[in-house]
LORO-596576 format. One line per field, with one value per residue (C-alpha): chain; x, y, z; residue number from 0; residue in one letter. Coordinates in pm, 1 decimal, m for minus. Layout:
kette <- (A/...)
c1 <- (X/...)
c2 <- (Y/...)
c3 <- (Z/...)
nr <- (NUM/...)
rest <- (A/...)
END
This chain:
kette <- (A/A/A/A/A/A/A/A/A/A/A/A/A/A/A/A/A/A/A/A/A/A/A/A/A/A/A/A/A/A/A/A/A/A/A/A/A/A/A/A/A/A/A/A/A/A/A/A/A/A/A/A/A/A/A/A/A/A/A/A/A/A/A/A/A/A/A/A/A/A/A/A/A/A/A/A/A/A/A/A/A/A/A/A/A/A/A/A/A/A/A/A/A/A/A/A/A/A/A/A/A/A/A/A/A/A/A/A/A/A/A/A/A/A/A/A/A/A/A/A/A/A/A/A/A/A/A/A/A/A/A/A/A/A/A/A/A/A/A/A/A/A/A/A/A/A/A/A/A/A/A/A/A/A/A/A/A/A/A/A/A/A/A/A/A/A/A/A/A/A/A/A/A/A/A/A/A/A/A/A/A/A/A/A/A/A/A/A/A/A/A/A/A/A/A/A/A/A/A/A/A/A/A/A/A/A/A/A/A/A/A/A/A/A/A/A/A/A/A/A/A/A/A/A/A/A/A/A/A/A/A/A/A/A/A/A/A/A/A/A/A/A/A/A/A/A/A/A/A/A/A/A/A/A/A/A/A/A/A/A/A/A/A/A/A/A/A/A/A/A/A/A/A/A/A/A/A/A/A/A/A/A/A/A/A/A/A/A/A/A/A/A/A/A/A/A/A/A/A/A/A/A/A/A/A/A/A/A/A/A/A/A/A/A/A/A/A/A/A/A/A/A/A/A/A/A/A/A/A/A/A/A/A/A/A/A/A/A/A/A/A/A/A/A/A/A/A)
c1 <- (22.5/141.2/275.2/114.7/m247.6/m158.9/m92.7/m262.8/m345.5/m526.9/m368.5/m549.4/m625.4/m741.1/m1024.6/m975.8/m1307.0/m1255.9/m1624.8/m1742.1/m1528.9/m1692.0/m1948.3/m1870.9/m1452.4/m1560.3/m1793.5/m1486.2/m1175.8/m1387.7/m1596.4/m1280.8/m1222.1/m1474.1/m1485.7/m1118.2/m1222.8/m1546.3/m1345.6/m1061.9/m1340.6/m1168.9/m1057.3/m787.1/m816.5/m964.7/m1051.5/m1246.1/m1338.8/m1178.2/m1265.5/m1065.9/m1269.9/m1445.9/m1792.0/m1996.1/m1868.6/m2064.3/m2009.9/m2055.9/m2359.0/m2553.8/m2515.9/m2389.8/m2116.3/m2082.8/m1653.3/m1510.8/m1289.2/m1093.0/m756.1/m558.2/m669.3/m421.2/m414.0/m239.7/m300.5/m56.6/m209.5/m373.8/m571.0/m708.7/m1069.2/m1129.7/m1316.3/m1423.5/m1284.8/m936.7/m730.8/m949.5/m828.4/m428.5/m437.4/m533.8/m224.9/m369.2/m448.2/m118.1/36.7/m178.2/m44.3/323.3/315.2/156.9/425.3/704.5/569.3/606.9/215.2/172.8/2.9/m260.2/m463.1/m739.5/m863.2/m824.5/m698.5/m342.3/m336.3/m351.1/m37.0/134.0/82.5/226.6/531.8/471.0/480.6/776.5/994.7/721.8/521.6/116.4/m157.0/m362.0/m712.8/m677.3/m913.5/m726.0/m337.3/m236.7/m352.3/m205.0/160.8/98.5/87.2/320.4/612.0/794.9/578.6/580.4/234.7/115.7/m244.1/m186.9/m454.2/m280.4/82.7/242.3/591.8/804.7/498.3/279.2/m58.5/m208.1/m522.6/m680.6/m1034.5/m1378.3/m1311.2/m951.0/m988.1/m1109.8/m805.7/m590.2/m743.3/m681.6/m360.7/m345.2/m525.6/m249.1/28.9/m64.6/m234.7/m234.3/m279.3/m546.3/m738.8/m738.5/m829.6/m1103.8/m1205.8/m1174.1/m1381.2/m1693.5/m1711.5/m1710.4/m1441.9/m1229.7/m848.7/m736.8/m557.9/m219.3/m131.3/63.1/m198.3/m348.6/m672.9/m812.9/m641.9/m911.1/m919.2/m1252.0/m1550.4/m1537.3/m1710.8/m2073.5/m1951.9/m1606.9/m1390.1/m1009.7/m919.2/m1134.5/m989.7/m643.5/m749.0/m887.2/m586.8/m384.2/m582.6/m512.9/m153.2/m171.5/m323.3/m69.1/5.8/m349.0/m258.5/m518.5/m759.1/m526.0/m216.1/m453.5/m543.1/m258.0/m145.4/m442.6/m409.4/m764.2/m835.2/m1001.3/m1340.7/m1372.0/m1228.3/m1470.9/m1768.6/m1668.2/m1584.2/m1930.2/m2113.2/m1997.3/m1905.9/m2228.4/m1993.2/m1731.0/m1366.2/m1313.4/m1547.6/m1441.1/m1059.3/m1175.2/m1370.7/m1055.8/m819.1/m1135.1/m1145.8/m777.2/m808.2/m1134.0/m854.7/m619.5/m900.1/m1036.7/m695.0/m452.9/m375.7/m250.2/m313.2/m616.2/m400.5/m113.3/m398.3/m524.1/m189.6/m135.6/m460.6/m380.1/m541.6/m317.1/m611.2/m792.6/m1123.6/m1163.5/m997.2/m1343.3/m1599.2/m1590.6/m1554.9/m1873.3/m1963.5/m1946.2/m1939.0/m2196.9/m1956.9/m1594.8/m1317.0/m1201.3/m1519.5/m1450.9/m1194.8/m1325.3/m1365.7/m1709.2/m1982.6/m2173.3/m1916.6/m1967.0/m1769.4/m1719.3/m1701.2/m1414.6/m1448.8/m1321.1/m1536.9/m1888.3/m2170.2/m2438.6/m2391.5/m2377.3/m2414.1/m2301.9/m2089.8/m2346.9/m2353.0/m2362.9/m2588.9/m2674.5/m2962.7)
c2 <- (m7.3/381.6/479.5/791.6/591.5/521.7/852.3/853.1/1226.1/1407.5/1589.7/1936.7/2216.8/2555.9/2754.3/3131.1/3274.6/3623.6/3849.1/3697.3/3398.3/3177.4/2908.6/2675.2/2681.5/2579.1/2277.2/2173.9/2219.3/2027.7/1758.4/1544.8/1593.2/1451.6/1135.0/1068.5/1020.6/809.1/551.5/543.9/518.4/721.0/1117.0/1100.9/1463.5/1729.2/2113.4/2433.6/2745.1/3125.1/3498.3/3813.2/3862.1/3543.4/3615.4/3424.9/3561.1/3632.9/3412.3/3575.7/3403.2/3546.0/3261.0/3358.5/3104.2/3109.6/3025.9/2863.9/3112.4/3436.3/3423.9/3555.1/3195.6/2992.7/2663.3/2327.0/2363.2/2192.7/2354.0/2693.4/2795.4/3119.9/3152.1/3454.9/3573.0/3969.0/4227.3/4080.2/4450.2/4506.8/4196.9/4219.5/4583.5/4420.0/4455.7/4219.6/3965.2/3967.6/3970.2/3677.6/3477.9/3588.1/3432.0/3077.1/3062.8/3135.8/2842.7/2632.0/2586.4/2524.9/2858.5/2838.5/3087.3/2948.2/3172.9/3541.7/3440.6/3396.9/3787.9/3832.9/3594.9/3804.4/4094.6/3936.2/3831.6/3492.0/3447.2/3617.4/3383.7/3105.4/3002.4/3058.8/2934.2/3247.4/3192.6/3388.7/3666.3/3761.2/3690.5/4025.6/4263.1/3996.2/3985.1/4401.2/4417.0/4114.9/4100.9/3901.9/3600.0/3376.3/3393.5/3121.4/3003.9/2664.3/2471.9/2489.6/2511.0/2299.2/2375.2/2459.5/2516.4/2710.5/2554.0/2847.5/2739.4/2934.0/2810.5/2643.7/2312.0/2293.7/2315.9/1911.4/1880.0/2035.7/1845.9/1534.1/1599.4/1640.5/1389.7/1169.9/1331.0/1297.2/996.2/756.0/722.4/456.2/680.7/977.3/759.1/627.5/1009.9/1081.6/825.3/893.9/1195.2/1086.0/1335.0/1047.2/1142.7/1393.5/1710.5/1751.1/2088.0/2256.6/2177.0/2466.3/2595.6/2598.2/2316.9/2233.0/2460.4/2674.3/2559.8/2742.8/3100.2/3015.3/2923.1/3149.1/3108.2/2981.1/3388.5/3530.9/3336.7/3420.0/3776.2/3785.2/3640.7/3904.8/4176.3/4030.6/4020.0/4362.5/4572.4/4875.8/4955.4/4812.4/4729.4/4867.9/4715.7/4656.0/4511.3/4231.0/4127.7/4152.2/3884.2/3638.9/3592.7/3748.1/4090.4/4357.3/4382.5/3979.1/3983.9/4265.3/4057.3/3758.4/3936.7/4098.4/3793.9/3552.2/3845.7/4031.4/4376.7/4544.2/4427.7/4739.1/4727.6/4385.8/4510.0/4799.0/4519.6/4340.6/4654.3/4802.0/4410.6/4428.1/4788.4/4676.4/4408.5/4662.8/4907.9/4672.7/4449.1/4713.0/5049.5/5194.0/5561.8/5600.8/5714.4/5444.2/5227.8/5365.0/5346.7/4991.5/4910.0/5130.0/5423.9/5738.3/5970.7/5973.3/6133.0/5864.8/5592.9/5733.6/5831.3/5434.6/5282.1/5463.2/5321.7/4966.0/4953.8/5203.6/5429.8/5628.4/5472.3/5609.1/5490.3/5117.8/5025.4/4764.4/4366.6/4378.0/4122.2/4427.8/4584.1/4534.7/4212.8/4164.2/3838.7/3744.0/3802.7/3491.4/3275.5/3440.7/3220.7/3504.7/3751.8/4130.1/4069.9/4372.8/4366.2/4447.2/4477.5/4120.4/4177.3/3873.5/3700.8)
c3 <- (m2.3/m57.3/256.6/186.0/197.3/554.8/736.4/1027.2/1016.1/730.4/451.9/585.6/312.9/356.5/148.0/120.7/m15.1/m159.2/m174.9/m551.5/m541.5/m834.7/m592.0/m880.4/m825.2/m477.3/m522.4/m815.6/m550.7/m235.5/m466.4/m529.4/m183.9/m46.9/m312.6/m233.1/156.6/88.4/m168.6/39.2/345.4/582.9/637.2/348.6/336.4/556.7/493.1/635.9/474.4/609.8/527.6/572.2/882.1/970.2/823.8/555.5/178.3/m83.8/m417.3/m757.9/m804.2/m512.7/m244.0/100.5/215.5/595.8/655.5/940.7/1098.2/971.4/783.2/1106.4/1308.4/1413.5/1147.1/1086.9/691.3/448.8/133.2/160.2/m147.8/m227.2/m413.2/m629.7/m950.1/m985.9/m844.4/m834.8/m826.6/m523.9/m343.8/m437.9/m283.5/31.7/234.0/524.4/328.9/113.3/487.0/619.6/273.5/309.8/673.0/575.9/303.5/583.0/778.4/536.1/404.9/28.4/m133.2/m417.1/m645.7/m843.3/m1104.2/m982.0/m666.2/m810.7/m866.2/m462.0/m483.7/m706.5/m562.1/m204.5/m429.1/m397.9/m743.5/m855.6/m1100.2/m1062.0/m1379.7/m1297.9/m1527.8/m1581.5/m1734.3/m2108.2/m2103.9/m1804.6/m1891.2/m2107.7/m1768.7/m1531.2/m1699.8/m1722.7/m1370.5/m1235.4/m1536.0/m1249.9/m1273.8/m1569.7/m1700.0/m1909.3/m2004.9/m1941.6/m1733.1/m1420.8/m1273.0/m944.2/m845.7/m608.8/m263.9/m536.6/m690.8/m908.3/m1164.7/m1421.6/m1309.8/m1443.6/m1511.0/m1451.9/m1082.0/m1098.5/m1285.1/m1036.1/m762.7/m916.2/m947.9/m570.7/m462.3/m683.7/m548.5/m190.2/m149.0/m458.0/m891.0/m821.5/m573.2/m816.5/m1131.7/m914.0/m796.3/m1201.6/m1292.4/m1011.5/m1184.7/m1520.6/m1623.0/m1819.1/m1868.9/m1639.1/m1872.7/m1760.1/m1615.0/m1867.6/m2100.6/m2283.1/m2201.2/m2489.9/m2657.5/m2886.7/m3185.2/m3166.0/m3439.4/m3766.3/m3758.4/m3908.4/m4312.8/m4226.0/m4541.5/m4416.8/m4570.2/m4281.8/m4008.2/m4121.6/m4158.5/m3799.3/m3653.2/m3834.7/m3646.9/m3340.7/m3419.0/m3559.8/m3312.2/m3187.8/m3562.7/m3754.7/m4044.4/m4355.6/m4563.2/m4889.9/m4636.3/m4463.5/m4809.0/m5016.7/m4668.8/m4681.4/m5025.8/m5186.5/m5312.6/m5063.1/m5210.3/m5191.7/m4839.2/m4746.9/m4876.3/m4724.7/m4425.1/m4410.9/m4450.4/m4229.8/m3966.6/m3964.6/m3976.8/m4149.5/m4232.5/m4021.0/m3799.1/m3678.5/m3675.4/m3462.0/m3180.5/m3196.4/m3076.3/m2848.8/m2682.3/m2602.2/m2437.3/m2245.0/m2080.6/m1993.3/m1837.4/m1608.9/m1501.9/m1451.6/m1349.9/m1705.5/m1799.9/m2041.5/m2274.4/m2305.9/m2279.1/m2623.6/m2790.0/m2718.7/m2839.0/m3199.0/m3163.1/m3149.2/m3121.6/m2724.2/m2843.1/m3100.5/m2883.1/m2592.4/m2908.5/m3018.4/m2685.1/m2576.2/m2855.4/m2825.7/m2429.1/m2372.8/m2096.8/m2103.0/m2100.4/m1750.6/m1607.0/m1688.4/m1464.2/m1266.9/m1366.9/m1175.8/m1210.7/m1365.1/m1584.7/m1916.1/m2094.4/m2457.4/m2632.1/m2871.0/m3222.6/m3317.4/m3087.1/m3139.7/m3342.7/m3321.5/m3560.4/m3467.9/m3130.4/m2922.8/m2621.1/m2330.3/m1962.5/m1805.6/m1453.8/m1157.5/m1216.0)
nr <- (0/1/2/3/4/5/6/7/8/9/10/11/12/13/14/15/16/17/18/19/20/21/22/23/24/25/26/27/28/29/30/31/32/33/34/35/36/37/38/39/40/41/42/43/44/45/46/47/48/49/50/51/52/53/54/55/56/57/58/59/60/61/62/63/64/65/66/67/68/69/70/71/72/73/74/75/76/77/78/79/80/81/82/83/84/85/86/87/88/89/90/91/92/93/94/95/96/97/98/99/100/101/102/103/104/105/106/107/108/109/110/111/112/113/114/115/116/117/118/119/120/121/122/123/124/125/126/127/128/129/130/131/132/133/134/135/136/137/138/139/140/141/142/143/144/145/146/147/148/149/150/151/152/153/154/155/156/157/158/159/160/161/162/163/164/165/166/167/168/169/170/171/172/173/174/175/176/177/178/179/180/181/182/183/184/185/186/187/188/189/190/191/192/193/194/195/196/197/198/199/200/201/202/203/204/205/206/207/208/209/210/211/212/213/214/215/216/217/218/219/220/221/222/223/224/225/226/227/228/229/230/231/232/233/234/235/236/237/238/239/240/241/242/243/244/245/246/247/248/249/250/251/252/253/254/255/256/257/258/259/260/261/262/263/264/265/266/267/268/269/270/271/272/273/274/275/276/277/278/279/280/281/282/283/284/285/286/287/288/289/290/291/292/293/294/295/296/297/298/299/300/301/302/303/304/305/306/307/308/309/310/311/312/313/314/315/316/317/318/319/320/321/322/323/324/325/326/327/328/329/330/331/332/333/334/335/336/337/338/339/340/341/342/343/344/345/346)
rest <- (M/N/P/K/M/T/R/A/K/P/Y/K/I/G/F/L/L/L/P/D/F/S/Y/F/G/F/V/A/A/T/Q/P/L/F/I/A/N/W/R/A/Q/R/S/V/F/E/W/S/T/R/S/S/D/G/M/P/V/R/A/S/N/G/A/L/V/S/V/D/D/S/I/A/A/D/H/Q/F/R/T/L/L/V/L/A/S/F/E/P/K/M/H/A/D/D/T/R/L/R/S/A/L/R/R/A/A/S/F/G/V/E/I/G/G/I/E/T/G/S/E/L/L/A/A/A/G/L/L/D/G/Y/I/A/A/V/H/W/D/N/L/A/G/F/Q/E/R/Y/P/K/V/R/A/R/P/Q/V/Y/S/A/E/R/G/R/L/T/C/A/G/G/T/A/V/I/D/M/M/L/G/L/V/E/R/E/A/D/P/G/L/S/K/D/V/A/E/Q/M/L/V/G/R/P/R/L/A/T/D/E/Q/L/I/V/P/A/P/P/L/E/G/A/A/D/T/V/Q/S/A/V/A/L/M/E/L/F/I/E/E/P/L/R/A/A/E/I/A/R/R/V/G/V/S/V/R/R/L/R/R/Q/F/Q/R/T/M/G/M/T/L/M/R/G/Y/I/M/I/R/L/S/K/A/H/N/L/L/Q/Q/T/D/L/A/V/T/E/I/A/L/N/A/G/F/H/S/L/E/H/F/S/R/A/Y/R/A/A/F/G/C/A/P/S/T/D/R/R/Q/T/I/T/A/P/I/Y/R/R/I/S/R/R/H/R/R/D/E/K/P/H/A/Q/R/P/H)
END
């Protein structure tokens, strides 16, 4: 029998829940532990919850979750995982939380971040020089704010006492990896089968490893044009240059793009550039003027006018990644024609 399975004491894990955390992420993290204990017929793992002040925490879906204690309470965790989703900049600015994480790490506790919980670790300096798995939608902003961290669009990362996870179903993959590491591969496989997971993804697997399906009837030229637009954002290409690079006439490219995307070629290009600006506005502290230049707008007035038309607000007022903030669905992954960016409200 694996000696880890004969340990007298359970492996203790703490979950620090921050306001607007992902309820799904919490369930995805704890359910594999519960199933592991059930299948092993003993407490291989033990876990408890914490908040900044010991008070209940509201998840992004509106559920109010009670916790066992505050982060300041004494504990004997082997691993401490921070769960966050919205308002990452606000959490990262909390000096008490940063100090609590640094203190836990100094005592040899493995520190982890799920979804934007990794931003708090980065702000505490606990990820400098480490690989961090960051959700693709937050990658650019994360890299801008934390250049010392080796941010990657992979499923999760586990190295030298640090765990980071991009969120979503990747949480299950990470927890199955933890079960395998701290218990036994057979138990991890058993848990995966019970959860109908199949083969868990490896930590280094890319988040979007399955290519997005083609846009409705899109020709290869349209796909190639979109890829070029996403590559040349700071210095936008002219329509003629895009057409030349994809090997068609400007007229044909414009016609195909309009038919496929439900918008003009240049409108599509502007929306791709605005999506980068949108992420940088919400996820970084860069000045609006600098963000405009990063998105290929050399006129602040033009940028502000285009941004307001697309998102319904001025760039200067869209600086927080909240539940009610405007969102943008990437043009290369959309299937509904002429879908306008909109503010998503909680149900």
